[in-house]
N, C-alpha and C positions, 0 to 999 in steps of 0.2 A: 695232263693239263698244266699249262704254265702256272706257277704259284701266284704270281701277281694277278693273273686273271681270276684264279680261285678266290683270292681275297675280296674281289669285287662282289662275290656272291655271299659273303659272310652275313651281311644284314638280313638277307632273305633266309639263310639257314637258321638264324636266331629266331625268326618269326614263323618258321615253317611248322605246320601241324604234324604231330607224330602219329603214325599209323598204328603203333602199339600192337595189340593182339593180332590184327589183320596181317601185319608183317611178320611177327614172330611165328605164327602158325604155318607159314609157308615153308619154314626150314625146321619145323619141329618133327621129331619122330612120332609116329602114331601113338606110341605108348605114353608120350608126354602131353597129349592134348587134354586129357582129363585134369592134369595138374594145372594147366594154364587156365582152365575154367574154374578151378577150385576157389571158392570164396572164403574158405576156412584156413587159409595159410597162416594167419596170425596165431591160430591155436597151436601150430607146430613150433612156435617161438623160434623162427629161423635166425641164424646168425646173419650179420650184415657185412657186405663187402662192397667195394666200389672199384670201378675200372675206368681207364682213360682211353678214349678213341681219339688218338692224336694225329693230326695232319701237320705236315712240315715240308719245307722245300729241300730237295736233293737235286743238285745240278739244275736248279731253277724249276724243277718239275715237282708237282704235288704228290706226296707219298703218305701212306698210312702205316704205322708201326704195329706189328704183332710180335708176340714172343712164343718160343717153343719151350714149354715147361720141361724140367728135368724128369727123368723116370724115378718113381718112388712108389711106395705102397700106399696108394690112395686112388680115389675115383677119378681124379683129374691128371693122373700121371701121363707125361709125354704129350699132353694135348696142346693145341694152338690156342692162344688166349690174347686178350688185351693186357697190357701192364695194369696191375692192380692187386688188391688184396683185402684183408680183413680190417674192418672198422675197429679202431682202438678208442678207449674212453678219453684219451687226451686229444683226440681229433675234434675240432670245433664243428665240423660238418662232414657229410659224406664226400663233398667235393675235396675237402682237405685230405681225406683218406686216399682218394684217387691220386692227388698230387704227391702225397708222401710216398705211397707205394710205387708210383712211377719213378720217383727219385731213387728209391731203394732198389728196384728191380732192374732199371735200365740206365740209371745215372743221370737223368735229366732233371735239373733243379727246378722247383716250382716257379721261380722267377722267370723262367724261359717259356712258361706255358700260360696261355690265356684261355680260360674256360668260357665257352660260348653258351652252353645250355646243358641241362640234364636230359637224358633220354629215358625211355620207359624202363622201370625196374623189372627184373625178371627173377622168378623163383626157380631154384635148381634143386629138385627133389633128392637126388642121390647124396648130396652133401648138406642138404637143409640150409642153403644160403639164399638170401635175398640180395641180388646184385644190382647196384645202382650205376649205370653207365653215364659218363660225361663226355661231351664233345669238346675237344680242345684243339688249339692251334699253337704252333711255334713259328715265328716269322724269320727264324734263322736256321742255317744248316746245323744239324745235330750230330754229335758223336756219341753213340750209345756205348755204355759200359755195363754189360749184363752181370747181374749178381750170380756168381758161380753156383751157389747153393740152390738156386731156384730156377735159373734161366739157362737153358742149353744153347739157345741160338736166337738171333733176331731176324725177323722177316721185314724187309722194307718194301712195301707193296705200292706200286704206282697207282694213282687214282684211276687212270685210264684202264688198267688191267682189272682193277676191282669192279668197275662198272660193266665189264664185258660179261654178258649173260652166259657165255660158254664156260665160265667158272663153276656154274651150278650143275651138280651131277647127282645121280642116285647111286648109292653104294651099299654094300652089305657089311655090317659090322656086328661084333659082339660087344654089348655094353654091360653096365653094372646091373641092368634089370631085364635083359633079354639076350638070347644068343642068335647070331646070324640073322639079323633083321635088316630090312631095307630102309635106309634113311636118306633124306636129302642132305647135301653137303656142298661146301665150296672146295674145289680142288685148286689149291694155291701152291705153285711150284710142285714139289713132290708130296705135299702135305694134304691130308683130308681134314677139313675144318667142319665140325658138326656140333650138335647140341647147343648149349647156351651161347657160345661164341658165334655160331652160325646164325642163331636167331637174332642176336644183337646186330650182327653184320647185315642181316636182312632189313631191319628197320633203318639202319644207317643208309643202306643202298637206296631204299625207296625214297627217303627224304632227299638224298643227293640227286636222284634222277628227276624228281619233281622240281627241284630248285634249278638245276643246271639245264633242264630241258632236254 
């Protein structure tokens, strides 16, 4: 989609209803369903993180940025994610966390990003994080500078590709809580995007389809 055309839908995106659980559950592994319904998450005292779902123009076409995390000893090693990270006490808000971490991870200064709205927070049991996603836009072409210690690669995903239902697949994976299980995922280029990022992408996709028609 042409980026100038996309900008015309921004007011509707800001006002759009969030499908929340109904969208998350569509891309949730069966083993995660109970945690999505769990009303006692606060008892677990989760750590807080925030991520940025950032749209921007590339060759006048609307794109969404994702990152490929480096391999390391941890539950989110080598996974596909949105730019973002852990809330720090000096952050004035979760939105500031998302902006700061986006700057640190992919080199985009907060001044270049306009936050449109928060999306539905999502609890991640394996790492005990509550993640707060934010929808943002940049109105200029961006040059990403990945942080070598955390980001292995950048994925620049055209909006038209993201909205194609052919991206949604069922695949078998071994996770931190089960071996060789069937899970729903997005197949983006050669990458399988599953778990929390897929669930957040599901809500984003449903909102976009509703607004863009």
